[in-house]
TORNUTI-895748 format. One record per residue (C-alpha): residue number from 1; x, y negated, z negated. Coordinates in steps of 0.5 Angstrom, whole numbers. Last residue first. Example, Ala and Ser with C-alpha at 12.3 -4.5 7.8 and 13.67 -1.06 7.14 Angstrom:
// TORNUTI-895748
2 / 27 / 2 / -14
1 / 25 / 9 / -16
//
This chain:
// TORNUTI-895748
546 / 54 / -95 / 11
545 / 59 / -91 / 16
544 / 54 / -89 / 21
543 / 54 / -82 / 20
542 / 54 / -83 / 12
541 / 48 / -87 / 12
540 / 44 / -82 / 16
539 / 46 / -76 / 12
538 / 44 / -80 / 6
537 / 37 / -81 / 9
536 / 37 / -74 / 11
535 / 38 / -72 / 4
534 / 33 / -76 / 1
533 / 28 / -73 / 6
532 / 31 / -66 / 3
531 / 30 / -68 / -4
530 / 22 / -71 / -3
529 / 20 / -66 / 0
528 / 23 / -60 / -3
527 / 21 / -63 / -11
526 / 13 / -64 / -7
525 / 14 / -56 / -5
524 / 17 / -54 / -12
523 / 11 / -58 / -16
522 / 6 / -55 / -11
521 / 9 / -48 / -12
520 / 9 / -49 / -20
519 / 1 / -52 / -20
518 / -1 / -46 / -16
517 / 3 / -41 / -21
516 / 0 / -44 / -27
515 / -7 / -44 / -24
514 / -6 / -37 / -22
513 / -5 / -34 / -16
512 / -8 / -27 / -13
511 / -3 / -23 / -9
510 / -6 / -21 / -3
509 / -7 / -13 / -3
508 / -2 / -9 / 0
507 / -4 / -4 / 6
506 / -2 / -9 / 12
505 / 5 / -9 / 9
504 / 6 / -1 / 10
503 / 7 / 2 / 3
502 / 13 / 0 / -1
501 / 17 / 6 / -3
500 / 17 / 11 / -9
499 / 21 / 17 / -8
498 / 27 / 15 / -13
497 / 21 / 12 / -17
496 / 18 / 19 / -18
495 / 10 / 17 / -19
494 / 6 / 21 / -24
493 / 8 / 16 / -29
492 / 5 / 10 / -26
491 / -2 / 14 / -25
490 / -1 / 16 / -33
489 / -1 / 8 / -35
488 / -7 / 7 / -30
487 / -11 / 13 / -34
486 / -8 / 10 / -41
485 / -11 / 3 / -39
484 / -6 / -3 / -39
483 / -5 / -6 / -46
482 / 3 / -6 / -46
481 / 2 / -10 / -39
480 / -2 / -15 / -42
479 / 4 / -16 / -48
478 / 9 / -16 / -42
477 / 5 / -22 / -39
476 / 5 / -26 / -46
475 / 12 / -25 / -47
474 / 14 / -28 / -40
473 / 9 / -34 / -41
472 / 13 / -35 / -48
471 / 20 / -34 / -45
470 / 18 / -39 / -39
469 / 16 / -44 / -44
468 / 22 / -44 / -48
467 / 26 / -44 / -42
466 / 22 / -50 / -39
465 / 24 / -54 / -46
464 / 31 / -52 / -46
463 / 32 / -54 / -38
462 / 29 / -60 / -39
461 / 33 / -62 / -45
460 / 39 / -60 / -41
459 / 37 / -64 / -35
458 / 36 / -70 / -39
457 / 44 / -69 / -42
456 / 46 / -68 / -35
455 / 43 / -74 / -32
454 / 47 / -78 / -38
453 / 54 / -75 / -37
452 / 53 / -76 / -29
451 / 51 / -83 / -29
450 / 50 / -85 / -22
449 / 55 / -87 / -17
448 / 55 / -82 / -12
447 / 47 / -82 / -11
446 / 46 / -77 / -6
445 / 52 / -72 / -8
444 / 51 / -73 / -15
443 / 44 / -72 / -15
442 / 44 / -65 / -11
441 / 49 / -62 / -15
440 / 46 / -64 / -22
439 / 40 / -61 / -19
438 / 43 / -55 / -16
437 / 46 / -55 / -23
436 / 39 / -55 / -27
435 / 37 / -49 / -22
434 / 43 / -45 / -23
433 / 42 / -45 / -30
432 / 35 / -44 / -30
431 / 36 / -38 / -25
430 / 40 / -35 / -30
429 / 36 / -36 / -37
428 / 30 / -34 / -33
427 / 34 / -28 / -30
426 / 36 / -26 / -37
425 / 29 / -26 / -39
424 / 26 / -22 / -33
423 / 31 / -17 / -35
422 / 29 / -16 / -42
421 / 22 / -15 / -39
420 / 23 / -10 / -34
419 / 23 / -13 / -27
418 / 19 / -9 / -22
417 / 21 / -2 / -20
416 / 15 / 2 / -22
415 / 11 / -1 / -16
414 / 16 / -6 / -12
413 / 12 / -10 / -7
412 / 5 / -9 / -10
411 / 8 / -9 / -17
410 / 10 / -16 / -16
409 / 15 / -18 / -21
408 / 21 / -17 / -17
407 / 18 / -22 / -11
406 / 17 / -28 / -16
405 / 24 / -27 / -18
404 / 26 / -27 / -11
403 / 22 / -33 / -10
402 / 24 / -38 / -15
401 / 32 / -36 / -14
400 / 30 / -38 / -6
399 / 26 / -44 / -8
398 / 31 / -47 / -13
397 / 37 / -46 / -9
396 / 34 / -50 / -3
395 / 37 / -57 / -7
394 / 44 / -54 / -8
393 / 45 / -51 / -1
392 / 42 / -58 / 2
391 / 47 / -61 / -3
390 / 54 / -57 / -1
389 / 52 / -57 / 7
388 / 51 / -64 / 8
387 / 57 / -66 / 5
386 / 61 / -61 / 10
385 / 56 / -63 / 16
384 / 58 / -71 / 14
383 / 65 / -69 / 14
382 / 65 / -66 / 21
381 / 61 / -72 / 24
380 / 63 / -70 / 31
379 / 69 / -76 / 33
378 / 71 / -71 / 39
377 / 66 / -65 / 40
376 / 71 / -58 / 39
375 / 67 / -57 / 32
374 / 61 / -57 / 35
373 / 62 / -52 / 41
372 / 64 / -47 / 35
371 / 57 / -48 / 32
370 / 54 / -47 / 39
369 / 58 / -41 / 40
368 / 57 / -37 / 34
367 / 49 / -39 / 33
366 / 48 / -37 / 41
365 / 52 / -31 / 40
364 / 47 / -28 / 34
363 / 41 / -31 / 37
362 / 43 / -27 / 43
361 / 44 / -20 / 39
360 / 38 / -21 / 36
359 / 34 / -22 / 42
358 / 38 / -17 / 47
357 / 36 / -11 / 42
356 / 36 / -5 / 46
355 / 41 / -8 / 52
354 / 45 / -10 / 46
353 / 46 / -3 / 43
352 / 42 / -2 / 37
351 / 45 / 1 / 30
350 / 47 / -6 / 28
349 / 40 / -7 / 28
348 / 34 / -13 / 29
347 / 29 / -11 / 34
346 / 24 / -16 / 34
345 / 18 / -17 / 30
344 / 18 / -25 / 29
343 / 20 / -26 / 23
342 / 24 / -19 / 21
341 / 28 / -20 / 27
340 / 30 / -28 / 26
339 / 31 / -26 / 18
338 / 37 / -21 / 21
337 / 39 / -26 / 26
336 / 40 / -31 / 20
335 / 43 / -26 / 16
334 / 48 / -24 / 22
333 / 50 / -31 / 22
332 / 52 / -32 / 14
331 / 56 / -25 / 14
330 / 60 / -26 / 20
329 / 61 / -33 / 19
328 / 64 / -32 / 12
327 / 68 / -26 / 14
326 / 71 / -30 / 19
325 / 72 / -37 / 15
324 / 75 / -33 / 9
323 / 80 / -29 / 14
322 / 82 / -36 / 17
321 / 83 / -38 / 10
320 / 87 / -32 / 7
319 / 92 / -33 / 13
318 / 93 / -40 / 11
317 / 95 / -38 / 4
316 / 100 / -33 / 6
315 / 103 / -38 / 12
314 / 104 / -43 / 6
313 / 107 / -38 / 1
312 / 111 / -34 / 7
311 / 113 / -41 / 9
310 / 116 / -43 / 2
309 / 114 / -44 / -5
308 / 113 / -51 / -6
307 / 114 / -54 / 0
306 / 110 / -48 / 4
305 / 105 / -48 / -2
304 / 103 / -56 / 0
303 / 103 / -54 / 8
302 / 97 / -49 / 6
301 / 94 / -54 / 1
300 / 94 / -59 / 7
299 / 90 / -55 / 11
298 / 85 / -53 / 6
297 / 83 / -60 / 4
296 / 85 / -66 / 1
295 / 88 / -64 / -6
294 / 91 / -69 / -10
293 / 92 / -67 / -18
292 / 98 / -64 / -17
291 / 102 / -65 / -11
290 / 107 / -70 / -13
289 / 110 / -63 / -18
288 / 109 / -62 / -25
287 / 104 / -56 / -23
286 / 104 / -55 / -15
285 / 105 / -48 / -15
284 / 102 / -46 / -22
283 / 95 / -48 / -21
282 / 95 / -47 / -13
281 / 97 / -39 / -15
280 / 93 / -39 / -21
279 / 86 / -42 / -18
278 / 87 / -38 / -11
277 / 88 / -31 / -16
276 / 82 / -33 / -20
275 / 78 / -33 / -13
274 / 80 / -27 / -11
273 / 79 / -23 / -17
272 / 72 / -26 / -18
271 / 70 / -24 / -11
270 / 73 / -16 / -12
269 / 69 / -17 / -19
268 / 63 / -18 / -16
267 / 64 / -14 / -10
266 / 65 / -7 / -16
265 / 58 / -10 / -19
264 / 55 / -10 / -12
263 / 57 / -3 / -10
262 / 56 / 0 / -17
261 / 48 / -2 / -16
260 / 49 / 1 / -9
259 / 51 / 8 / -11
258 / 46 / 7 / -17
257 / 40 / 6 / -12
256 / 42 / 11 / -7
255 / 36 / 16 / -7
254 / 31 / 8 / -8
253 / 33 / 8 / 1
252 / 39 / 6 / 4
251 / 39 / 6 / 12
250 / 45 / 1 / 14
249 / 40 / -3 / 16
248 / 36 / -3 / 10
247 / 42 / -5 / 6
246 / 44 / -10 / 10
245 / 37 / -14 / 10
244 / 37 / -14 / 3
243 / 44 / -16 / 3
242 / 44 / -21 / 8
241 / 37 / -25 / 6
240 / 39 / -26 / -2
239 / 47 / -28 / 1
238 / 44 / -33 / 5
237 / 41 / -38 / -1
236 / 48 / -39 / -5
235 / 51 / -37 / -11
234 / 58 / -36 / -11
233 / 60 / -44 / -8
232 / 55 / -46 / -12
231 / 58 / -44 / -18
230 / 65 / -47 / -16
229 / 61 / -53 / -14
228 / 58 / -54 / -21
227 / 65 / -54 / -24
226 / 68 / -58 / -19
225 / 62 / -63 / -20
224 / 64 / -63 / -27
223 / 71 / -64 / -26
222 / 70 / -71 / -22
221 / 65 / -73 / -27
220 / 71 / -73 / -32
219 / 74 / -67 / -37
218 / 82 / -67 / -36
217 / 85 / -67 / -43
216 / 83 / -60 / -43
215 / 77 / -57 / -40
214 / 76 / -51 / -44
213 / 72 / -45 / -45
212 / 77 / -39 / -48
211 / 77 / -32 / -44
210 / 80 / -34 / -37
209 / 84 / -40 / -40
208 / 87 / -36 / -45
207 / 89 / -30 / -41
206 / 92 / -35 / -36
205 / 96 / -38 / -41
204 / 99 / -32 / -43
203 / 101 / -29 / -37
202 / 105 / -35 / -35
201 / 104 / -35 / -27
200 / 110 / -34 / -22
199 / 107 / -38 / -16
198 / 110 / -31 / -12
197 / 105 / -27 / -17
196 / 99 / -32 / -14
195 / 100 / -31 / -7
194 / 101 / -23 / -8
193 / 94 / -23 / -11
192 / 91 / -27 / -5
191 / 93 / -22 / 0
190 / 87 / -19 / -3
189 / 82 / -22 / 2
188 / 86 / -19 / 8
187 / 83 / -12 / 6
186 / 76 / -15 / 6
185 / 77 / -17 / 13
184 / 79 / -10 / 15
183 / 73 / -7 / 11
182 / 69 / -12 / 15
181 / 72 / -9 / 22
180 / 70 / -2 / 19
179 / 62 / -5 / 18
178 / 61 / -7 / 25
177 / 64 / 0 / 27
176 / 60 / 4 / 22
175 / 54 / 0 / 25
174 / 55 / 1 / 32
173 / 52 / -2 / 38
172 / 59 / -5 / 39
171 / 56 / -13 / 39
170 / 58 / -15 / 32
169 / 65 / -15 / 33
168 / 65 / -18 / 39
167 / 62 / -24 / 38
166 / 66 / -25 / 31
165 / 72 / -24 / 36
164 / 69 / -29 / 41
163 / 68 / -35 / 37
162 / 75 / -34 / 33
161 / 78 / -34 / 40
160 / 74 / -40 / 42
159 / 76 / -44 / 35
158 / 83 / -42 / 36
157 / 85 / -45 / 43
156 / 81 / -52 / 43
155 / 83 / -52 / 36
154 / 90 / -52 / 37
153 / 95 / -48 / 35
152 / 101 / -50 / 31
151 / 101 / -45 / 25
150 / 98 / -50 / 20
149 / 93 / -52 / 25
148 / 91 / -45 / 25
147 / 88 / -45 / 18
146 / 85 / -52 / 19
145 / 82 / -50 / 25
144 / 79 / -44 / 23
143 / 76 / -47 / 16
142 / 73 / -53 / 21
141 / 70 / -47 / 24
140 / 67 / -44 / 17
139 / 64 / -51 / 16
138 / 60 / -50 / 23
137 / 58 / -44 / 20
136 / 55 / -47 / 14
135 / 51 / -52 / 18
134 / 48 / -47 / 22
133 / 46 / -43 / 16
132 / 43 / -49 / 13
131 / 39 / -50 / 19
130 / 37 / -42 / 20
129 / 36 / -41 / 13
128 / 32 / -48 / 12
127 / 27 / -46 / 18
126 / 27 / -38 / 15
125 / 25 / -40 / 8
124 / 20 / -46 / 11
123 / 16 / -42 / 16
122 / 15 / -36 / 10
121 / 14 / -42 / 5
120 / 8 / -45 / 9
119 / 6 / -38 / 13
118 / 4 / -35 / 6
117 / 7 / -33 / -1
116 / 7 / -25 / -1
115 / 7 / -24 / 7
114 / 11 / -29 / 10
113 / 16 / -29 / 3
112 / 16 / -21 / 4
111 / 18 / -22 / 12
110 / 24 / -27 / 10
109 / 27 / -22 / 5
108 / 27 / -16 / 9
107 / 23 / -11 / 9
106 / 25 / -3 / 8
105 / 21 / -4 / 1
104 / 24 / 0 / -5
103 / 32 / 0 / -2
102 / 31 / -8 / 0
101 / 28 / -10 / -6
100 / 32 / -7 / -11
99 / 38 / -9 / -8
98 / 36 / -16 / -8
97 / 34 / -16 / -15
96 / 42 / -13 / -16
95 / 44 / -19 / -13
94 / 42 / -24 / -17
93 / 44 / -20 / -23
92 / 51 / -18 / -21
91 / 52 / -25 / -19
90 / 50 / -29 / -25
89 / 54 / -23 / -29
88 / 61 / -25 / -26
87 / 59 / -32 / -26
86 / 61 / -33 / -33
85 / 69 / -29 / -32
84 / 69 / -35 / -26
83 / 68 / -41 / -31
82 / 73 / -39 / -36
81 / 78 / -40 / -30
80 / 77 / -47 / -31
79 / 83 / -50 / -34
78 / 88 / -45 / -29
77 / 91 / -52 / -26
76 / 86 / -58 / -26
75 / 87 / -61 / -19
74 / 91 / -57 / -15
73 / 88 / -50 / -19
72 / 81 / -53 / -18
71 / 82 / -56 / -11
70 / 84 / -48 / -8
69 / 78 / -46 / -11
68 / 74 / -50 / -8
67 / 78 / -50 / -1
66 / 77 / -42 / -2
65 / 69 / -42 / -3
64 / 68 / -47 / 3
63 / 72 / -43 / 8
62 / 69 / -37 / 5
61 / 69 / -33 / -2
60 / 61 / -31 / 0
59 / 64 / -26 / 5
58 / 67 / -23 / -1
57 / 61 / -22 / -4
56 / 56 / -20 / 2
55 / 61 / -15 / 4
54 / 62 / -12 / -3
53 / 55 / -11 / -4
52 / 54 / -9 / 4
51 / 59 / -4 / 4
50 / 58 / 2 / -1
49 / 54 / 8 / 1
48 / 60 / 12 / 4
47 / 65 / 11 / -1
46 / 60 / 12 / -6
45 / 59 / 18 / -3
44 / 66 / 21 / -3
43 / 67 / 18 / -10
42 / 60 / 21 / -13
41 / 64 / 29 / -10
40 / 70 / 27 / -14
39 / 67 / 25 / -20
38 / 63 / 32 / -20
37 / 56 / 34 / -20
36 / 54 / 30 / -14
35 / 47 / 33 / -14
34 / 44 / 35 / -7
33 / 38 / 31 / -4
32 / 41 / 29 / 3
31 / 35 / 28 / 8
30 / 38 / 22 / 12
29 / 45 / 26 / 12
28 / 50 / 21 / 9
27 / 56 / 20 / 14
26 / 63 / 18 / 13
25 / 68 / 12 / 11
24 / 66 / 6 / 15
23 / 59 / 8 / 14
22 / 53 / 12 / 17
21 / 47 / 14 / 14
20 / 43 / 18 / 17
19 / 36 / 16 / 19
18 / 31 / 10 / 19
17 / 32 / 3 / 20
16 / 33 / 4 / 27
15 / 25 / 5 / 26
14 / 25 / -3 / 25
13 / 20 / -6 / 21
12 / 20 / -1 / 15
11 / 14 / 0 / 11
10 / 16 / 7 / 8
9 / 11 / 12 / 8
8 / 12 / 16 / 1
7 / 7 / 11 / -3
6 / 1 / 13 / 0
5 / 3 / 20 / -2
4 / 4 / 18 / -9
3 / -3 / 14 / -9
2 / -7 / 21 / -6
1 / -4 / 24 / -12
//
């Protein structure tokens, strides 16, 4: 019973993370334990609880995502819709693990990595998040420039206004007001649906390409790279940091686990619907025109839709691109400020006023202002930055996904909420595919002339071997757990999972690393060092025109 009492003391790092839940659609009391017996009561509660899952998913359809989906439709029609369907379980599984970590621990992703993997990996995780998120933020402002240029607005006007809007929406000192603004952005995201309808899609073709994987007669290395980019734009490291910290900031606990999981599932479908609508709109709008297969950028897509479907369609796409840039910028920047707060122990909550958490809000504002300023610098290497973001996200994805899986199997951290065997197997398959694709994406970006087909065949062999070894190790580990003494099993049953919270970090015993884990982490460190070094060399070459 002492162990159970200890576990009721949460490890939250900011006391603003404890209290009533204030969502955009109402409030739920901190100590609310009432049963929701009717569907109406459950729906009302869901509307209050949901938000983090929906925001992180729609935020992932940022400027880069909109451009990627538009490119898929303009260059290949609707032949790649099936990729989106396969991404739904990937999104759900990855972000569900993040939800559990946030609700059970009360501690952000960066802090957990520091505590469970040591200073090197902690500093690396925060450092790469800062760097990649900053570059991503620059690409969001590029999206703002492209979108507003369609309406004839100079970037020297649109970019500063967007920066001020982003800062103002966050510095309100109210989580509820911030979430309300995010819901307005989410609502605009649905503008993609009428845009798709305006393109006069053929229902039979859309359904077939959704349900039947195929590439038609278009398959080449460019299509392969685009498929990888579609996967990469929906699974990014910043999502892990953002949703884990955002559910904590919203003051959610394991009591609301089912609702937040539902929020994540709904968000996964919403983001895929938006992505599919963009592919359908561009696929049918440019079909049999001189613009088919001639993707340039988001701004050119808006002008092309103006030509093929009319001014309303062009303006709609520009607004969608602008909206995607703003919500993406808000989520990406906030994930960084959350991580900084977790790492350095400064107050970090949207519930706090600016005067009460200056470091949290200053870090947010500085990132926005500097990133926006870079876009306005004449002759800034914006193309290099865009390429670097895509490659770096691919390079850093393996470490982010490996940390996620290890944390979700750490009993000191998650107690009765650790992954089940079946979930570990499914997660390992998904993580393995993501890691393989990240290798291919990074290699293709760094070495454009490589034979992507041969490289992919080699990666498939490595993936199959690695997956087999992983499953064997997981089964062996589960057998050890099944042989746990009865007394220890009884202690676990005694604890109600809905009440279990990770105890304060200083009370946790340090993890003991096996030789296999040490070897794996050293291999990961070597890969990251070499890949990042090559990425820097490549970026310098691109900047110098070599």
